[in-house]
Backbone bond lengths (Angstrom), bond angles and torsions (degrees), N, CA, C in turn:
res aa  C-N    CA-C-N  psi(-1)  N-CA   C-N-CA  omega(-1)  CA-C   N-CA-C  phi
1 X - - - 1.461 - - 1.526 109.32 -
2 X 1.308 115.75 137.21 1.466 121.05 176.34 1.522 107.79 -108.70
3 X 1.313 117.61 114.69 1.476 119.91 179.28 1.529 110.30 -73.87
4 X 1.326 117.65 95.60 1.463 121.59 -174.72 1.526 112.48 -63.54
5 X 1.327 118.10 -23.70 1.458 120.47 -176.85 1.521 112.53 -83.74
6 X 1.336 118.37 -6.82 1.456 120.23 -177.12 1.520 112.14 -66.97
7 X 1.300 117.11 -34.12 1.466 118.91 -176.73 1.523 109.78 -151.13
8 X 1.313 113.40 163.34 1.467 119.86 177.25 1.529 110.62 -65.31
9 X 1.337 116.61 -31.78 1.459 120.83 -177.98 1.529 111.41 -63.77
10 X 1.342 116.10 -43.86 1.465 118.05 -179.52 1.525 111.29 -65.96
11 X 1.342 116.61 -34.83 1.463 118.63 178.13 1.526 110.92 -68.18
12 X 1.328 116.91 -36.64 1.468 119.86 178.37 1.529 111.56 -67.48
13 X 1.333 115.63 -34.12 1.463 120.30 -177.95 1.519 112.61 -95.62
14 X 1.308 117.60 12.77 1.461 120.64 -174.32 1.532 112.10 -59.61
15 X 1.328 118.06 -45.86 1.466 120.30 -177.88 1.525 111.82 -67.53
16 X 1.320 116.08 -36.51 1.461 118.82 179.91 1.518 111.51 -71.30
17 X 1.318 116.79 -38.67 1.459 120.22 -176.36 1.520 112.00 -76.74
18 X 1.288 117.78 -27.51 1.458 119.49 -176.60 1.510 113.80 -114.89
19 X 1.323 118.39 6.06 1.458 120.69 -176.98 1.518 112.91 -90.68
20 X 1.326 114.74 -153.13 1.463 119.54 -177.79 1.521 111.81 -109.90
21 X 1.347 116.67 23.10 1.462 120.61 -179.60 1.520 110.06 -109.68
22 X 1.315 115.54 154.73 1.454 121.04 173.80 1.520 108.86 -83.98
23 X 1.331 116.16 127.61 1.463 121.07 -173.76 1.521 109.88 -122.09
24 X 1.304 116.28 136.23 1.471 122.31 174.60 1.520 108.27 -108.24
25 X 1.321 116.59 131.91 1.463 122.11 -179.81 1.524 108.43 -110.79
26 X 1.309 117.37 123.65 1.468 123.18 177.57 1.532 107.84 -112.40
27 X 1.316 116.35 121.81 1.468 121.78 -177.41 1.521 108.94 -106.03
28 X 1.311 116.95 125.32 1.465 122.83 176.29 1.536 108.98 -103.34
29 X 1.303 116.20 128.60 1.471 120.48 -179.95 1.523 109.12 -127.99
30 X 1.342 114.17 162.22 1.465 120.72 177.84 1.533 108.63 -115.96
31 X 1.317 116.70 143.37 1.476 119.47 -174.85 1.530 114.20 -77.56
32 X 1.306 118.99 -8.38 1.470 119.88 -175.01 1.523 112.80 -69.42
33 X 1.390 116.43 148.99 1.464 120.10 179.45 1.520 112.10 -66.80
34 X 1.311 116.55 -30.30 1.461 119.18 -178.03 1.530 111.83 -71.60
35 X 1.323 117.84 -11.76 1.467 121.50 179.53 1.528 111.44 -105.96
36 X 1.322 117.19 11.94 1.468 120.21 -174.76 1.528 111.94 -62.59
37 X 1.321 116.73 -35.73 1.467 119.51 -179.71 1.525 111.62 -64.20
38 X 1.335 115.01 -47.45 1.469 119.23 178.63 1.521 111.11 -64.49
39 X 1.339 115.03 -37.58 1.465 118.59 -179.89 1.521 110.68 -64.29
40 X 1.330 116.60 -44.90 1.457 120.42 179.65 1.523 110.76 -62.45
41 X 1.334 116.77 -43.15 1.463 119.84 179.55 1.523 112.14 -62.70
42 X 1.321 115.38 -40.26 1.473 119.05 179.93 1.521 111.11 -65.49
43 X 1.350 116.15 -42.68 1.462 119.45 179.92 1.528 111.29 -65.70
44 X 1.340 116.37 -39.81 1.459 119.15 177.99 1.528 111.14 -64.46
45 X 1.326 115.90 -39.08 1.469 119.53 177.40 1.528 110.74 -63.30
46 X 1.321 115.73 -44.52 1.463 119.44 -179.67 1.523 111.21 -64.13
47 X 1.349 116.21 -36.52 1.458 119.29 179.72 1.526 110.86 -66.87
48 X 1.321 116.00 -41.86 1.464 118.70 178.04 1.530 111.14 -67.08
49 X 1.332 116.39 -39.44 1.470 119.48 178.94 1.522 111.08 -65.09
50 X 1.335 116.19 -33.99 1.459 120.15 -179.80 1.525 111.02 -67.07
51 X 1.324 116.50 -28.12 1.459 120.31 -178.00 1.521 112.80 -79.54
52 X 1.313 117.41 -11.10 1.468 120.02 -179.23 1.528 109.05 -72.86
53 X 1.330 117.18 128.85 1.454 122.27 178.30 1.527 109.45 -97.05
54 X 1.297 114.82 125.90 1.471 120.10 178.67 1.528 108.28 -120.77
55 X 1.295 115.34 154.04 1.460 122.41 176.22 1.528 108.16 -115.53
56 X 1.316 114.11 98.63 1.468 118.73 -178.32 1.524 110.04 -71.46
57 X 1.306 115.77 134.48 1.471 121.18 179.12 1.520 108.92 -152.30
58 X 1.331 115.28 159.71 1.461 120.46 178.29 1.520 109.44 -78.01
59 X 1.322 115.36 136.26 1.457 119.64 177.41 1.527 111.77 -70.34
60 X 1.336 116.02 -25.26 1.456 120.71 -179.09 1.523 108.89 -107.51
61 X 1.304 116.56 120.54 1.451 121.59 178.99 1.532 109.55 -86.03
62 X 1.325 116.20 133.54 1.466 121.54 -177.54 1.521 109.38 -95.18
63 X 1.329 115.71 127.47 1.463 121.09 174.63 1.527 107.41 -86.56
64 X 1.323 115.76 95.34 1.464 120.28 -174.58 1.527 111.88 -65.50
65 X 1.316 117.25 -36.55 1.462 119.59 -179.87 1.525 111.06 -65.08
66 X 1.330 116.01 -43.95 1.466 119.46 179.22 1.519 110.94 -66.10
67 X 1.330 116.45 -40.95 1.463 119.91 178.55 1.525 110.84 -63.28
68 X 1.329 116.64 -43.78 1.465 120.56 178.96 1.522 110.88 -63.83
69 X 1.340 117.18 -39.23 1.462 121.03 179.10 1.526 111.02 -64.82
70 X 1.333 116.80 -42.12 1.465 120.30 179.49 1.525 111.33 -65.17
71 X 1.329 116.17 -42.30 1.466 119.58 178.07 1.522 111.37 -64.19
72 X 1.332 117.08 -38.65 1.464 120.21 179.64 1.525 111.07 -66.83
73 X 1.345 117.27 -39.83 1.465 120.28 177.46 1.523 111.02 -63.28
74 X 1.317 115.92 -40.25 1.460 119.15 178.05 1.526 111.20 -64.26
75 X 1.317 116.66 -41.22 1.465 120.10 177.14 1.525 111.33 -64.87
76 X 1.340 116.95 -38.18 1.469 120.28 178.71 1.520 110.94 -62.79
77 X 1.332 116.79 -41.55 1.473 119.84 178.51 1.522 110.41 -63.74
78 X 1.311 116.07 -41.22 1.464 119.72 178.15 1.530 110.85 -62.26
79 X 1.314 116.72 -41.80 1.462 119.99 -179.42 1.527 111.26 -67.57
80 X 1.343 117.55 -35.24 1.463 120.06 175.94 1.527 110.69 -63.95
81 X 1.334 116.76 -43.23 1.467 119.73 176.04 1.528 110.58 -61.36
82 X 1.306 115.40 -40.00 1.466 120.55 179.71 1.534 110.46 -62.70
83 X 1.325 117.35 -43.60 1.461 121.13 179.15 1.525 111.39 -66.80
84 X 1.331 117.20 -38.13 1.467 120.23 178.93 1.526 110.84 -64.50
85 X 1.322 116.89 -39.94 1.464 119.88 176.02 1.525 110.79 -63.03
86 X 1.326 116.35 -37.59 1.459 119.34 178.26 1.524 111.92 -64.12
87 X 1.348 117.23 -39.71 1.468 120.91 178.03 1.522 110.52 -65.96
88 X 1.335 117.20 -44.08 1.469 120.53 177.81 1.522 110.84 -60.10
89 X 1.304 116.19 -41.25 1.462 120.03 179.60 1.526 110.78 -63.31
90 X 1.334 117.16 -42.98 1.466 120.68 179.58 1.528 111.05 -64.00
91 X 1.347 117.27 -40.12 1.466 120.29 178.56 1.520 111.45 -63.97
92 X 1.325 116.66 -42.31 1.465 119.93 178.88 1.528 111.18 -63.93
93 X 1.303 116.90 -40.72 1.464 119.80 178.33 1.527 111.03 -64.62
94 X 1.338 117.37 -37.05 1.461 120.66 177.70 1.527 110.81 -66.32
95 X 1.341 117.44 -44.00 1.460 120.82 178.33 1.523 111.23 -63.14
96 X 1.311 116.59 -38.54 1.463 120.00 177.75 1.525 110.55 -63.75
97 X 1.316 116.70 -41.59 1.463 120.06 178.74 1.527 110.91 -64.45
98 X 1.345 116.87 -40.35 1.462 120.18 178.15 1.525 111.36 -64.41
99 X 1.331 117.33 -39.98 1.463 120.52 178.20 1.525 110.97 -63.99
100 X 1.312 117.11 -41.46 1.471 120.22 177.62 1.529 111.11 -64.17
101 X 1.336 116.67 -39.43 1.469 119.85 177.44 1.523 111.10 -64.02
102 X 1.343 116.83 -39.47 1.466 120.28 179.20 1.521 111.10 -64.36
103 X 1.326 117.13 -39.29 1.470 120.58 177.72 1.524 110.38 -62.96
104 X 1.319 117.92 -43.71 1.463 120.94 179.10 1.525 111.21 -65.09
105 X 1.328 116.88 -40.32 1.461 120.16 178.33 1.523 111.21 -63.80
106 X 1.316 116.69 -39.41 1.462 120.79 177.95 1.524 111.05 -63.35
107 X 1.310 116.94 -40.53 1.465 120.17 177.35 1.528 111.20 -62.90
108 X 1.333 116.90 -40.48 1.464 120.22 178.51 1.525 111.17 -65.24
109 X 1.335 117.76 -41.15 1.463 120.70 178.12 1.523 111.14 -63.45
110 X 1.313 117.71 -39.49 1.462 120.74 178.11 1.525 110.59 -64.12
111 X 1.324 117.13 -39.43 1.468 120.32 178.59 1.527 110.92 -65.93
112 X 1.339 117.15 -40.89 1.468 120.11 178.65 1.524 111.28 -65.66
113 X 1.327 117.64 -40.80 1.467 120.71 178.93 1.524 110.79 -63.22
114 X 1.323 116.28 -40.96 1.467 119.94 177.99 1.526 110.85 -63.19
115 X 1.318 117.66 -41.34 1.466 121.22 178.70 1.522 111.35 -64.88
116 X 1.334 117.22 -38.52 1.466 120.78 178.37 1.522 111.06 -65.08
117 X 1.319 118.10 -40.03 1.465 121.27 177.87 1.525 110.83 -63.39
118 X 1.307 115.71 -43.85 1.463 118.71 178.87 1.526 111.02 -63.41
119 X 1.329 117.79 -40.11 1.466 121.02 178.46 1.522 111.10 -64.85
120 X 1.336 117.46 -39.42 1.465 120.82 178.51 1.520 111.08 -64.47
121 X 1.319 117.06 -41.13 1.465 120.17 178.27 1.532 110.93 -63.62
122 X 1.317 117.25 -41.20 1.456 120.50 178.11 1.526 110.87 -64.43
123 X 1.325 116.82 -40.16 1.462 120.08 177.52 1.516 112.47 -64.10
124 X 1.320 115.76 -38.65 1.470 119.17 178.18 1.521 110.59 -63.91
125 X 1.310 117.74 -43.99 1.468 120.80 -179.95 1.527 110.80 -62.15
126 X 1.315 116.31 -40.60 1.466 120.08 178.76 1.527 111.11 -64.23
127 X 1.339 117.27 -42.86 1.470 121.23 178.54 1.512 111.32 -63.64
128 X 1.315 116.96 -41.14 1.463 120.80 179.62 1.524 110.71 -62.09
129 X 1.312 116.99 -42.96 1.464 120.43 179.23 1.528 110.94 -64.83
130 X 1.315 117.95 -38.29 1.463 121.30 179.15 1.517 111.37 -66.10
131 X 1.334 117.00 -41.09 1.469 120.44 179.55 1.515 110.56 -65.70
132 X 1.304 115.91 -41.58 1.463 119.42 178.75 1.526 110.94 -61.97
133 X 1.293 117.62 -37.94 1.468 120.93 -179.44 1.520 111.90 -71.40
134 X 1.341 117.36 -33.81 1.466 121.29 -176.12 1.520 113.34 -89.12
135 X 1.302 119.98 -8.39 1.475 122.47 -176.36 1.522 110.09 -68.73
136 X 1.347 118.57 142.67 1.477 123.42 177.07 1.515 110.06 -174.66
137 X 1.359 119.72 -160.86 1.460 123.17 177.84 1.504 111.88 71.17
138 X 1.350 116.11 -130.73 1.464 120.65 -179.41 1.510 112.09 -71.95
139 X 1.305 117.18 -4.46 1.474 120.80 176.56 1.520 107.35 -125.99
140 X 1.358 115.68 73.18 1.461 119.36 -171.02 1.515 113.40 -54.07
141 X 1.265 118.64 -45.64 1.468 120.46 -176.56 1.506 113.08 -90.27
142 X 1.356 114.63 -0.79 1.459 118.17 -177.14 1.505 112.38 66.83
143 X 1.354 114.86 26.91 1.467 117.74 -174.03 1.523 111.40 -68.98
144 X 1.377 116.14 -40.62 1.459 118.16 -178.86 1.533 110.72 -67.35
145 X 1.314 114.93 -39.19 1.476 117.94 178.91 1.519 111.10 -65.54
146 X 1.339 113.73 -42.01 1.471 117.34 179.37 1.518 110.86 -64.15
147 X 1.361 115.41 -41.35 1.464 119.13 179.89 1.522 110.78 -62.43
148 X 1.342 115.53 -42.74 1.467 119.17 179.49 1.524 110.84 -64.31
149 X 1.340 114.75 -42.66 1.466 118.45 -179.86 1.522 111.18 -65.30
150 X 1.327 115.22 -40.96 1.460 118.19 179.43 1.520 111.39 -65.92
151 X 1.359 116.43 -35.10 1.464 119.19 176.78 1.529 110.55 -64.15
152 X 1.349 114.18 -45.47 1.468 117.70 177.49 1.523 110.76 -64.29
153 X 1.341 114.89 -38.60 1.458 119.61 -179.46 1.522 111.83 -63.69
154 X 1.351 115.12 -39.09 1.464 118.63 179.52 1.524 110.53 -62.06
155 X 1.365 114.57 -44.77 1.465 117.79 178.32 1.536 110.30 -65.23
156 X 1.356 114.73 -39.54 1.469 118.49 -179.87 1.523 111.52 -63.71
157 X 1.342 114.67 -43.40 1.459 118.87 178.32 1.527 111.18 -62.43
158 X 1.329 114.89 -43.54 1.468 118.67 179.77 1.526 110.66 -60.13
159 X 1.344 115.09 -44.91 1.459 119.24 179.94 1.530 111.13 -65.46
160 X 1.346 115.94 -41.28 1.455 119.42 179.70 1.526 111.94 -65.92
161 X 1.332 116.22 -39.08 1.462 119.45 177.08 1.524 110.93 -64.47
162 X 1.323 114.91 -39.39 1.464 119.09 178.22 1.529 110.20 -63.42
163 X 1.344 115.45 -46.95 1.466 118.83 178.72 1.527 111.40 -63.07
164 X 1.334 115.00 -39.04 1.457 118.98 179.45 1.524 111.29 -63.95
165 X 1.350 116.53 -43.74 1.469 120.06 178.66 1.524 110.99 -63.44
166 X 1.348 115.71 -42.36 1.464 118.70 178.85 1.531 110.36 -63.51
167 X 1.336 114.86 -41.59 1.464 118.10 179.68 1.527 111.10 -64.13
168 X 1.323 116.12 -42.12 1.463 119.18 178.31 1.525 111.20 -62.78
169 X 1.345 115.99 -43.31 1.466 119.40 -179.46 1.528 110.87 -63.58
170 X 1.344 115.84 -45.97 1.464 119.05 179.16 1.527 111.27 -63.74
171 X 1.336 114.67 -40.90 1.463 118.46 179.29 1.528 111.36 -63.37
172 X 1.344 116.02 -44.15 1.464 119.68 -179.99 1.524 111.19 -64.32
173 X 1.354 115.59 -41.83 1.466 118.96 179.89 1.524 111.23 -65.03
174 X 1.343 115.56 -46.32 1.462 119.16 -179.77 1.521 111.26 -64.71
175 X 1.330 115.87 -40.44 1.460 119.40 178.82 1.524 110.70 -63.70
176 X 1.349 115.84 -40.90 1.465 119.08 178.07 1.514 111.62 -61.94
177 X 1.356 116.32 -43.11 1.464 119.04 179.47 1.520 111.40 -64.42
178 X 1.340 115.20 -42.82 1.459 118.31 -179.51 1.525 111.71 -66.91
179 X 1.334 116.27 -39.03 1.466 118.68 178.52 1.525 110.90 -66.84
180 X 1.356 116.58 -40.26 1.468 119.33 176.39 1.522 110.51 -62.46
181 X 1.344 114.91 -41.64 1.462 118.45 179.08 1.522 110.87 -64.82
182 X 1.323 115.25 -40.34 1.466 118.75 179.05 1.524 110.91 -63.23
183 X 1.343 116.45 -41.41 1.465 119.43 177.60 1.524 110.99 -63.75
184 X 1.353 115.32 -40.61 1.466 118.74 178.86 1.523 110.60 -64.08
185 X 1.339 116.35 -41.13 1.463 119.76 178.44 1.524 110.85 -64.66
186 X 1.335 116.08 -39.92 1.463 119.16 178.57 1.528 111.07 -62.22
187 X 1.353 115.52 -44.36 1.467 119.07 179.52 1.525 110.57 -63.99
188 X 1.356 116.00 -43.03 1.464 119.08 179.51 1.524 110.99 -65.24
189 X 1.336 115.92 -39.92 1.468 118.94 178.21 1.523 111.06 -64.62
190 X 1.336 116.47 -37.43 1.468 119.99 178.18 1.528 110.36 -65.27
191 X 1.343 116.01 -43.90 1.474 118.73 178.16 1.524 110.83 -63.84
192 X 1.327 115.56 -41.37 1.461 118.93 178.72 1.523 111.13 -63.34
193 X 1.332 116.28 -38.44 1.465 120.28 178.52 1.523 110.75 -64.65
194 X 1.343 116.43 -41.45 1.466 119.56 177.24 1.524 110.90 -63.95
195 X 1.352 115.92 -44.41 1.464 119.22 179.30 1.526 110.69 -62.25
196 X 1.343 116.00 -38.49 1.473 120.50 177.48 1.518 110.79 -60.49
197 X 1.326 116.48 -48.49 1.467 120.37 -178.52 1.527 111.09 -63.78
198 X 1.349 116.64 -42.20 1.464 119.76 179.17 1.524 110.82 -64.35
199 X 1.343 116.30 -43.89 1.463 119.48 179.33 1.523 110.97 -63.99
200 X 1.331 116.41 -38.87 1.465 120.15 178.58 1.523 110.85 -63.95
201 X 1.339 116.50 -41.78 1.464 120.20 178.76 1.522 110.86 -66.37
202 X 1.349 117.03 -44.54 1.463 120.33 179.19 1.523 111.01 -62.32
203 X 1.345 115.67 -41.13 1.460 119.08 179.80 1.522 111.06 -63.52
204 X 1.321 116.88 -42.53 1.464 120.30 178.88 1.524 111.04 -64.12
205 X 1.343 116.25 -44.59 1.460 119.76 179.52 1.527 111.30 -64.61
206 X 1.333 115.86 -41.49 1.461 118.84 -178.84 1.526 110.60 -68.09
207 X 1.332 116.67 -39.74 1.461 119.53 177.79 1.533 110.57 -62.44
208 X 1.330 116.51 -43.23 1.458 120.31 178.84 1.525 110.84 -65.11
209 X 1.354 116.35 -38.62 1.458 119.52 177.88 1.517 112.06 -63.73
210 X 1.345 116.76 -40.50 1.461 119.96 178.58 1.529 111.14 -66.17
211 X 1.321 115.90 -41.75 1.465 118.82 177.99 1.524 111.30 -63.21
212 X 1.336 116.43 -39.62 1.458 119.87 178.30 1.522 110.72 -65.16
213 X 1.350 116.32 -39.82 1.466 119.74 178.51 1.524 110.70 -63.49
214 X 1.325 116.67 -41.21 1.463 119.55 178.01 1.526 111.63 -65.17
215 X 1.331 116.42 -40.08 1.467 119.32 177.64 1.526 110.88 -62.18
216 X 1.340 116.47 -42.52 1.462 119.63 179.67 1.527 111.38 -65.31
217 X 1.338 116.04 -40.12 1.460 118.88 179.35 1.529 111.15 -65.75
218 X 1.325 116.02 -40.00 1.465 118.95 178.05 1.522 111.19 -65.83
219 X 1.343 116.01 -39.60 1.465 119.18 178.24 1.519 110.86 -65.03
220 X 1.341 115.66 -40.29 1.475 119.48 178.73 1.518 110.48 -64.69
221 X 1.333 115.90 -41.06 1.465 119.43 179.55 1.523 111.24 -66.16
222 X 1.341 115.85 -38.65 1.465 119.29 179.16 1.524 111.51 -67.43
223 X 1.343 116.67 -33.69 1.465 119.98 -179.64 1.517 111.78 -68.62
224 X 1.332 115.49 -26.19 1.459 118.25 179.92 1.524 110.55 -82.19
């Protein structure tokens, strides 16, 4: 028992000595004989204070279930964001693949168109040679037939060149758009990949931090 009314010191320390906190008492004494009375009183006070049993406890009680539920909800939200980033990344990769396929298809169409033009030119030359060989009668040298064919050929060539130029222009424009789109998809996919990796790292770190916090809280609770 500590007689709190014996001195002002015990009354000042009443809450610490009788509360729920751990208290350390340090006694200062002087070696002189004239201070022996004060020294004895201080030692007796410290001895009585040492005999006081206290039960240290936290003033704030932790609701572990609520804390665990809140941490789990936060982790669930993080995982949903992580999954959404994964879906966005997959969509961007699919669009990039489609753009690359369109570019390859355009190249194949340009090659086929070029082959068709070459075949048409070869067919025209063959027809011209056949007409020249078969010409006779009132047109001994086939000059009128050749002139007519050459006139038609000139118009045909002009039209074919025009179509060829238009096809080249359209092909170049479409290829440029597809290549720009492919580059944009690549850049977006790269950004999405970086965001995915960052989110994955943050999620792992946050999950580990929550687990560490729970371990510390359990250890603190066990110590009490």
